[in-house]
N, C-alpha and C positions, 0 to 999 in steps of 0.2 A: 504494500500500500504506500502511495506517495505521501510525502511529509505534509502535515497540517500546517498551513500558513496563517489561518485566521479562524476564530471560533466565536460565534455570536454569544453575548452574555445573556443571562436570564431575562433582563429587562427588555432587550431588543427582541428576543424571541416572543415574549408574552405581549409585546406591543405591536406585533406584526399582523398584517391582514391575514396571513396564512394561518397563524395560531387561532385567530377568531373563526376562520372558515373551518378549520379542523374541529373545533368545538361544535359547530353547527352540523358538520358531517357526522360526528359521533352521535349526536342526538337523533339525527335522521336514521342512521344505520343501526342504532341500538347497540353499538360496540365501541370499545375504546381503541383508538389507534395509538400504538406505542412508538411509532416512528413515521418518518416521511414515507418510507418504503411501504408501510402498511396502508397509508392514505393513498399512495399511488396505485397500489394493487386494487383497492376498492374502486378507484376512479376508472380503471380500465375494465374491471369485471362487472361493474354496475354503471354503465355509461349513461343510461337514462336518469338515474338518481343523481349522478355527479353533475351532468350538464344542466339539469333542472335546478339543482341547488345553486350552481354558479349563476344562472340567470337571475335568481332571486337575490343572491348575495351582492351581485354587482348592480342591482337595481336597473335592469334593462328596461328601457321605455318602449312600449309597443301598444298600438291600438287594439291588438289581439294577440294572445299567446297560444291559446288552444291547449288541449289536454295531451295531445300526442307529442312525444319527444323524438322518437326515432322509428322510421319505417325501413324495412329491408336492411336491418342492421347487420346481416351476414354477407352483404354484397359490397365489394370494392372493385370498381366504382359502382354506384347505384344506390347507396344508402341515402335516406332523406331525413334531415333534421328539422324539427319543429314545423311540420308541413302545413299547419293551420295558422301559423303566426303571420302577422302583418306589422311591419316596423319600418323605421327609416334611420339609416346610419347617421346622417347629419343631425337629426333631432337628438340623438344620444350624446353627440359631442357638443351640442349647443344647449344642453339642459340648464346650464347656469347662465344667468343674464345679469350678473352683478359687476362690481368694479374690480374684482380680483383680476390680476394680470393673466391673460390667456397666452399671449405671444410676445416674445422679446426678440428683436432682430438685430444682428450685428453683421457688418461686412468687413473685409480686409482693409478698406479705406477708413475705418474708424466710425462709420455711421451706425447709429443706434436708434431704434424705434420700438415702441411698445403699443400693445392693444389690449384693452380689457375684454372680458367676456361679453359685457353689454355692447361694446362697440363692434366686436366681432360678429355678434348676432345681427346687428343693424347692417353691417356691410354685406354679410351673406344674403340678407333679405333683399338688398338692392340689386345684387348680381343675379340672384334667383329670379327676380321679377324681370330682369333683362333677358335671361335665358328663355323664360316662358314667352315673352314678347317676340323673341326671335324664332319661336316655333319649336323649341326643344321639348321633347316629350320623353316619357319613360322608355328606356332602352336605347335612345340616341347616344352617340358617343360625343363626349366633350373632351378636347385634348389640350395639353399644355406643352409648349416648347419653352421651358421656364427654369430659372434658377430658384434657389430655396429662399424665397422672400415671403413677406406677409400676404401679399396679393395672391400668391399661388395657393396658400391655404384657403383663402376666402373663396376663390373660384372652384376649388375642388369640393368644398363643402356645399357651395351653391349647386354644383352639378349633382351631388348626391341627394340634395334636398328635393329636387324635382324628379328623382328616379332615373337620371341619366347615368351613363357609364363613363367614368373618368379614365383617361390614359395619358401618360406623360413621357416626354423625352427630355433628358438633360440638354441644355443648349450648346454643349460642346460636341454633340453628335454632328457628323458630316452629313452632307446632302443625301447620300445613299442610305445612311443609317436611319434618317428620318423617314425616307420613302419606304424602307423595308418594314417599318413599324406602322406608321399612319396609313401607308398604302394598303395594308391589310385590314385595319380596323375602321377606316373611312369615317373620321369624325365630321360632325356637322358644323361645330364651332371650334375654332382654335384660338387659344389665348397665348400671348407671348409678352415678354418684356422687350424693350428696345435693345437690350444688351445684358452683359454680365461681367463680373470681374474675376480675374484669376492671376495670381502671382505677379501683381503689380501692373497688369495690363487690362485694358478695357476692350471687350469684343462686341461687335455689332451683330445682333441677331436678325435684324430686318433684311440686311443684304443677303444673308443665307436663305431666308424664307422667300425672298424674291425669286430664287431659282427653284425652290421646292413647290410653291403654291400652284404653278401651272400644271404640275403633275399630280395634284391632289384635288380633282374636280369636285369631290363630294363636300368640300369645305365651303359653307355658305357665308361664313362671316369670320374675319380675322379681327381679334380685339387686342390692341396694344396697351400694355400696362406700363406707364412711364416709370423708369428706374434710374437709368444712367443720366437721362435728361428729363427735366420737368415738361419740356415741350418737344417730344420726338418728331423727327422729320419722317412723315409717312409716305413720301414720294416713291420710295422703292417698292411699296406694297399698295398699289391702287385698290381702293375699295375698303381698306382697313379703317377701323374706327378706334378712337381712344376709349379707354375704360369709362371715363366720365360721361361719354356720349352713349355708351351701351347700357349703363345701369339705369334703374328707375329710382331716383332719389326720394320719391314720395313713399316708397315701400318701407314699412316698419315691422311687418309680421311675415312669417314664413308659413306657407301651407305645405307641410311636409308630406310628400307622396308616400303612402303606406304600401309597401311592396312585400313580396314573399321573402321568407328567410333566405331562399336560394336564388333570389334575383341578383343579376350581376351588379357589382359595385364598381369594379375597376379591372382594367386589363394591364398586366405587366408583361414584360418581354424577357425571354431567355437571352443569354449573352450573345447568341448567334454566331459563335466562333466556328461552328460546324455547318453553317448554312443560314438560310433566312430565319430570323428569330421566331420562336414559338410564341404565340399570343395566349397567355395564360389568364383565364377569366376567374376572378374571385368573387365570392358572394357577399351580400350585405351582412347577413346574420353570421356567417362563418368568420369573416374578418373581425366583426365587432366582438363576438363572444370570445374568440380565441385571444384577441388582444387584451380584452378585459382580464382574462385569466392570467396572461403573461405579465401584464402590468401590475395588477393588484396582488396576486398571489406570489409570483416569482420575483418581481422587482420591488414589491412592497410600496407601490406608488400610491400616494395619498394627496388630498387637496392641497396641503401645504408644501408639496414637493415641487422642485424645478427640474425638469428633464431636458437635457441637452444631448442630442445625438448628431455627431458630425456626419452629414450625409448629403448627397445630391438628390434631386427629385427623380432621378432615373434608377435609384437603388431602392429595394423593398423596405429598407430601414426607414425611409422617409414616411411611407404609409404606416409602418409600425409605430413610429414616433407620434404621428398625427393623432392616432387613437388615444393618446394620453390625455387629450381634452375630455374624453368620456369619464375620466377619473377626477376631473376638475383641476388638474395640475397646470403649472405654467410651463410652456414649451419655449426653448431657445433655438432660434434659427440662425444659420451662418452661411454667408455666400462668400466664397473665395478659397484660396489655398490654405491648408492647415499650417503652412509654414510662412505665411506672409501676413503682415510685414515682418514678423520675426517668428522663430521656431516655437516660441512659447505662447503664441496668440490665443490658442484655444484655452490654455490654462489661465490666461488673463481674464477671459470671459467666465470661466468656471468660478474664479474668485469674485469677480465683479458682481455676478448675478446670484451668488450663493447657490450654485448648482448642487443638488443633492444626488442626482443620478446622471453620470456622464458616460456617453457611449461613443465608441470609435471602432476602428479596425485593428486587427492584430498587427497589420503592417505599420500603422501609425505608432503603436506602442514600441515595436521593434526599432523604428526609425528614431524615436525619442531616446531610447536606450543607447543606440549606437552613437547618437550625437552627444551623449553625456549630460542630457538635461535632467535636472532633479527638481520637479515641480514642488515636492514637499518642502524643500529648503527655500525656494524662491517665491512661493505663493502661500496665502492663507487659505487652506482647504478645509476649514472647520466644518462647513456644512456638508461636504461630500461624504456620502455613505455608501454609494454603489458605483462601481466602475464596470461598464459593459464592454465586451470585446467580441467581435464577430468578423466575418469575411473570410477567415481562414483559421487554422488551428493556432492557438496561442501556446508557444512552447513553455517548458518549465522556467526558462530564463526570463520570459516575459512576466510570469507570476512573481518570481523573485524580485525583479526590478520594481514591480508595482508596490510591493510591501516594503521594500527598502527605500525607494526614492520618490514614491508618490504619497502613500499614507499607510500606516500599519494597521489602523482600525478601519477596515474597508471590506465590503463584500465584493470580491472580484468575480464577476459572472461572465465566464466565457460561454457564449451561446451559439447554437448551431441549428439551422433550418434551411430556409432558402426562399427564393422567389417562387418556387413551385408551390409552397403552402402559405406564403406571406406571413410566416411565423416560424416557430421553432419546434424541434423535436427534443432538444436538450437545452437546459437553461440553468440560471442561478436559483438559489433558494435561501431566503433570509434566516431560516432556522437550522441550516446545516453548516458544517465546517467547509472551508475551502482547502482542497488538496492541490499541491503543485502539479500543474499540467493537466488537470482534470476539469471537465464540465461537471458542475455539482450534481445534477440529477436529470432524470428523464422527466419531461413535462407531464403534468397531471392530465389525465384523459388520453394520453398518447401511449399506445401499446407498443413501445419501442423494444425491439430485441436485436440481437446480433446473430446472423445466420451464416452457416457455411455454404459452400457452393452446392452441397447436397440438399439444401432446403431444410436443414435441421438447426435448431438453436445451438449456438456456441456458448457454453457456460464459462469457459476460460480460454481466452485467445481472441484473435482478430477475425473479422468477417464483415459481411454486408449489414449495414444499418437498415432495418426494415420496420414497418409499422403494420401489425397484424390485424388491426381492427379499424373501422372507419372513425373519422374525427370531423368536426364541423368545418374546419378550414381547408379540407380537400378542395381543389379547384372544381368549379362547375364543369370545366372542360377547356378545350382550346378553341379560339375563334376560328371560324371557317373549317371546322372538323366535324361535319354533320353526323357522321356515323361513329365518331369517337375513337377511331382506330389509332390516330396519332397520340391521343391521350393515353390509351391503354398501352401502346408500345413504349411510351416514355417511362411509365412507372410500374406496370404490371406484367411486363413480358419476361422478367427474370424469374418471378415466382407468381403462380396463379393466385389471384384474390388477395395478394399481399403487396403493400406499397414498398418498393425498393428505392431508397433515396439516392443511391449512387455514391454513398460515403463508405469508406473503409474504416471501421471503428472497432472499439474494444470496450466491453463493460467491465468496470473495475470492482474490486472487493468492497470499496466504500459505497458503491451504488452509483458512482459517477461514471462518466464516459471519457474516452480519449478518441479523438478523430485523427486518423493517420493519413488522411488525404482522400482525394477522389478515387472511387473504384476504377474509373476508366483511365486514371493516370498511375495506377498501381504498377510497380516494376515487378518483373517476373523472371529474374535470372535463375537458371537451373530449376525452374518450376516452383521457386519459393516466392511467395507474394510479399512485397515490401511496400509499405506506404511511404510516399515521398516526404511526408512531414517528419518521419523518423530521421531521415538524412538531414533535412533542413535544420532540425533542432541541434544537431551536432555541429554543422558547418557554421551556424551563427555564433558558436562559442569562439571561433577563430577571429581574433581581433582585426586582422587585415581584411576580412570578408565583409562587404557591405550587404550583399544579398546573393542568393543562389537559386538555381532551378535544376532539377534532375529529370532526365527522361530515360526510357528504355529504348535502345537502338537494336533493331533486328540485326543479328550477327552470327553467321556460321550455324544456322539452324537453332539458334538460342537467342537470348536477349542479354545485352550487356548494359551496365549502368553508365551513363554519361552525365557528368556534373559540370554545369556552366557557372562561373562565379563573376560577380562584379566586385571589384576591390575598392577599398577606400583610396582617396587621392594619396599619391606618394608610394603606393605598393605595386609590385608586379609579380606575376606568377613565376617564381623560380623553383628550382628543385627542392629547396628547403621548405618553402611554403606548401608545395604539393605534398611533401612528406608530413608536414604538420596537419594538413587537412585529412590525409588518409589515416594517420595515427589517431586523430581525434574520433573519426568515425568508427574505426575498427575497435578502439578501446571501449567504446560505449554502446556498440551495437553488435554486429557480427561481421565476419569477413565478406558475407554476401552483400552487405550494404556498401562496401568500399567501391568507388567508381573505377571503371576501367580506364577512363580518360577524364582529366580535369582541364577545362578550357576557359581561359579568361575572355570575357566579352565586355563591351562597353555599356550594354543595356539589356534589360529583360522585358519582352513584350507582356502586356497585361490587358485585361478587360478594363472598361471604364470605371468599374467599381474596385479596381486594384487587385483582382485575382490573377494568379499566374496561369498561363495558357500552355501547360505542358504538351497537350495534344497538338496544338498548332506548331509548336517548336519541333515536335517529333515529325510531323508531316513535312515540314521544311527540310529537316535534316535528311529525311528519306526520299526527298524529291517529289513529294505529292503536293498538290495545290491546297492552299488554305482558302476555304470557300468564301468567307465573309470578313475581309480585312477591316471593314468599317466598324466592326464590333470591338476593335482594339483601340486603346487610348494612344498607343504608339506603334502602329503597324510597321513603320520603317525599321523597327528593331529586328524584325524577322530576317531581314537581309543579312544580319550579322551571323546567322546560323546556316547560311546557304553555302554548299560546296566547301566545307571546311576540310583542309588536308589532314587534320588530326583524326578525322573520322573515317579515313579510307584504309586504315591498317590497324 
């Protein structure tokens, strides 16, 4: 069992939402739960009782709930949750109409704005009235080509309030990336800002849209939200209107469309590195109920909390963060680079706003660690109780760094799920200890197991992360997949009637999990399955290495491990450094993990959410085309991996 780094005290446990929920669950079930594992077991064995209690505990607002909780509960896909319910996502997020701060916005230029719950409701009402006047009805798609600003939250909630389906692209997407997404989902109304900020530069969004719009004929109205300029020049986009001319300023109330639990709320897109992105459709009730569970029970989010997740609108964590409004919390938004104007800018905001739950990526934590930044020494982090990390596996060293250099009294929650479910399979837990390198627990109501290739549970060792029972946040399906075959192929082709997430994972004696990497990126030298995260953890210990990526290269009827490294300035890959890397890997893993070749590169290609693209690199190395370069944040980096002489022998 990995070392315990943090343990909640009795006061924190008894003051948590989860503790109160457990008491109600005990009363309902008529049994005492002596551990989190016992509560989790009940939540998956009695799903109707669990999700029904959660609905009441989280005070879901609905015009009708109905008595039925689950139909066809033995089918995946095919199960239906709360089939008689009628509700509205936005109504649940706007249930408070007081002066409590709802949103606080910062950007890298030092701009700050805030909005109360009362003002948020008023502004959503005005945009919702504008959407109705524009002919938007239930089921229509409303899109955003938008940065993470207050207006983006407003228009998304307005879309949900009228029963429309929200879909968004981050404004750093190229023309083809936008067409690959909105060309499939065909929005009726498109919102954009005039530009966005990143790393000290200002980018014009309207010039890009001028090339995109002629190829998206279904868009009937483009609405521009001033951000870079108070009076944007609309000349590049004829027919566009400013937000002030689109809204109805006389509107003060919202008529919330009451839709089915499984009505579409939003469409998110897969990374698209292996082809045109999949359009994943998520439901109103599934997203709401799952997020309420993850916020209130797993993150211990309350009215007095301030939640700050560094994210763009193209990452699922933006949608996840947004639902924090349903718990009455204050959300902090940020537009810009997490390292501009200085490397500590996000910690400046955490201190200034009294953030209690700060979320970011494992890559960001690793970068802070490599840069020698010590937020606990440079900032007052008294309010911070929870640190959330996702996007990739957080290694042991990231955990150690957090407790040494950020804050010792902190619930560090490494969480894992994905765009596929708009939520998590494994999360934090405010009543459990934190073990180095482990995700604390399996999510309540999520029947997560680790299976071998033979389709049997693995009680000790690594295997496929699966979910064996339905859960409300399963997607409705994929857009333009009328018979559902693409959806089934994506998640149910590995094991019949069982969701396979595509993660290579391990269930630990503590009850936590370790994610060893993506299953499709697992290395297989000599028939032994190795997760790439196992190698990355060791390589990151080498001071000269900035970051690394590993692939399996087909070689002489087998697979050999190739490791690419980006080194810190001033270092070069010589024999001594190669030996240090190999020794570090061999000493802490097995000889099978040691790469056959170590190659220095200047950059590593990533998706726009910062994930490594091992498969795209492998395709390039082996001379196969990469189907969708526009899905990458830095596609030019792939050229560094083409026709390398070191890989020919």
